[in-house]
N, C-alpha and C positions, 0 to 999 in steps of 0.2 A: 777447488778440488786438486788433490795431489796429482802430478803428471803420471805417476806410476799406477794409478787406479784406473782400471778399465771399466767403463759402464757396459753392462750386459743387458741386451734387449731381447726379450723372449715373448712368444705368443703361444697360448694353449688353445688350439682350435676346438677341443672337446668342450670347453666351458666359455670360449670366446673372451678370454681374459689376457691382458698384457701384463708383463712383469718387467720392471726396471730395477736392477740391483747391481752390486759390484761383488768382487770376491774379497772385500775387506770387512772388518767388523765395525765400521762406522755406525753410529747411532745418534749423533747429535742432531739438533734441529737444523743446523746448517747443512749437514750431510743429507738429511731427508729433503730439505728444500732443494738441494742440488739435484737429487733424483727427480723431483717434481719438475724442475726447470728443464731437465733432459727430456722428460716426457712431453713437455709443452713444445719442444722443438719439432716433434712429429705430429702433435695434436694440439694446435694453438688454442682451440676452444675448450680444452680440458679444464674443469673447475676443481678446486681443492676438495670439495665435498664428494667428488667422484673418485678420488684416489684413496686407497686404503693402505696404511702402514702395516707391514707384515714382519713378524719376527719368526724366522724359519727354524724348524726343528728337525728336519729330515736329514737324510744321509748326505746329500750333495751340498746343501746350503747351511748346514748346522750353525746356529748362533749368529747368523748374519741378518741384516734388515734390508728390506726393499719396499717398493710400492707396487700395488696391483690396481688395475682399473679395466673397465670395459668401454669400448668405443665402437660404434657402428662403422662399416665401410671396409675398404680393402686394407690389408696389412702393409704398412710401409716397408720399403727396402731396409735391410739391416736387422730384421727381427728373425730370430731362430725359432722354429717350431719346436715345442716340447710336448711330449705325450700326456703329461699330467702336471698339475701344480704340486709343488713341494708341500710337505706337512708344515703347519705353523703352530706356534704356541698360543 
């Protein structure tokens, strides 16, 4: 991962879903694997079939990719609450 890319960690309590994304337009398999590995740092038992690739279409994340997933338990430190999930394509 480039050092100038910040990984963004969010949680939407309304739907109990986590979002891992960046503010870049990365979309390669390597980029998506990096997002998944970042999620695994906080959720070591997360399986690939539990994470969903999202192509965002809304105002804030337009044309960027991220992953979303649901995990039971308390929200780890470092996750920012968001009121709603962003629209996706």
